[in-house]
N, C-alpha and C positions, 0 to 999 in steps of 0.2 A: 504494500500500500504506500503510495507516495505521500509526501507531507501535506499537500493540499487536501487530499482525500481524508487523511487522518484528522486534520483540523476540522473539516466539515462534519465528521462523524463523532467528534468529541462532544459529549453532553455537558453543556454549561448553562443553558438558559432555564430559569425556573418558570413555573406556570404563568406568573404575572407577566414576565417578558414575552412569553409565547403568545399570550392574549393580546398584548399591545402590538406586537410585530405582525400578527396575522389578522387581527380584527375579529377573532372568534371568541366566544365566551368559554369559560372553564367547563361548563356543562357540555358544549359542543365537542370540545377537545377530548373530554373523558368518554363521550359517546363514541367518537371515532376510534378511541383506544379499545373500547369493548368490542368493536367490530373488527379489531385487528388490522385497521388501516395504518395505524402507527404503533410503535412499541417504544415509548420513551424509557430511558433507564431510570433507576431509582437510586436515591441517595441512601446513606446509612439510616437517615430518619424517615425513609420511605416516601420522600418527596420526589415528584417527577422532575427529571432533568432532560431538556430537549437539546438536540444537536441542530446544526444548520440544515442538515438533511431532513430532520423531522419537520422543521419549519417550512422547508420547500414542499414537503408532502402535504402539510396542512394547507398551504396556499393553493396547491393543486386541487385539493379536495374542495376548498372554498370556491375556486374557479369553476369546477365541474358542477357544483351545486347551483351556482348562479346561472349556469347554462341549462339547468333543468334535468340533469342526470339523477338517477336514483342512487342510493347508497350502495346497492348491490352492484350496479353497473360501474360505479366509481371504483369499488374494490377490485373488480375485474380489470379495469383500465390500469390501476396502480400495480397490479401483479404482472401486467404485460406492457411495460413502459415503451417498448419499441413499436407497439401497435397503436400508439396514441394518435396516429394520423389516419385512423380508420375513417371511412366515409361518414360514419355517425358523428364523430368528433368534428370533422370538417364541416358538416352540415350545420352544426350548432355554431361554429365559428363564423360561418357565412351569414348567419342571422343576427349577429351582434349589431347593435346600433353604432354607427360611427361616432367618434368623439367630435364635439363641436370645436371649431377653431375660432380664433378671434374675429375673423370676417363674418362667420355665421352669427355671432352674438351682436354684431353692429346693427342689425335690423331691429333690435329691441330698444335702441336708444335713439332719441331724436336730437338733432343738432339745434342749438339755440343761437 
């Protein structure tokens, strides 16, 4: 394992940091753990410790949930990371609303 991969897999973030960095609640994170979507390590005091890889997985789960995938399908996609470009995923990506840019917002303001 190279040093970058070792750094990314080192569990250092507590639950509060994972919540802030992912925008998920503690309840959601614990639920994904019960579904075996993530497996954070535990400290000696039995507190969850998350690695950067765990946070990436949580962000992927959040992204898939926002696109309307079921937790069962997300679990399948997480176990098959090389198949994440399946037509099903691409279809959901194609239906995303484009981000507004500054020019699009200008129509809401009147010049004085």
